[in-house]
C-alpha positions, 0 to 999 in steps of 0.5 A, spaced: 155 312 117 148 312 115 145 319 115 138 320 118 133 326 116 129 330 121 122 332 120 120 338 116 119 344 120 114 349 118 115 356 120 112 363 119 115 366 112 118 371 117 122 366 121 125 363 115 127 370 112 130 372 119 134 365 118 136 366 111 138 373 113 144 371 118 147 366 114 154 366 113 157 366 106 157 359 103 152 357 109 146 353 107 139 354 111 140 346 112 147 347 115 145 353 119 139 348 122 144 342 123 149 347 127 143 350 131 140 343 133 147 341 135 148 347 139 142 346 143 143 339 144 149 341 147 146 347 151 141 342 154 146 337 156 150 342 160 144 344 163 142 337 165 149 336 168 149 343 172 142 341 175 145 334 177 151 337 180 147 342 184 142 336 186 148 332 188 151 338 192 145 339 196 144 332 198 152 332 200 150 338 204 144 335 207 148 329 209 154 332 212 150 338 215 156 343 212 153 349 208 156 355 206 154 362 206 153 366 199 157 371 202 163 366 203 162 363 196 162 370 193 168 372 197 172 366 195 170 367 188 173 374 188 179 372 191 180 367 185 179 372 180 184 377 184 189 371 184 189 370 191 189 363 192 189 359 199 
C-alpha cells in the first residue's frame, strides 16, 4: 500500500521537548505521533458510536414509552458486579 504524509505540525518548543521526554526506548517522535493519531481516531470513533447508541436508546424509549430510573439501572449494575444475575 502506498503511504501518505500528514501535514507538518508546528508546535512550541516546550511541547516538542515534552513529547521527546516521554518516548520509549527506540521510539521515534514520528512513531509516537502516528500512534497518538491512531489512538485519538479510535477514541473519537468509540465516542461517536456511544453517542449514536444513546440517541437510538432515547428514540426507542420515546417510541415505547418505557423508561428506567437511574436508581434501578445502578442497582442492576451493582448486581452484575456482585455476581447476582437474574
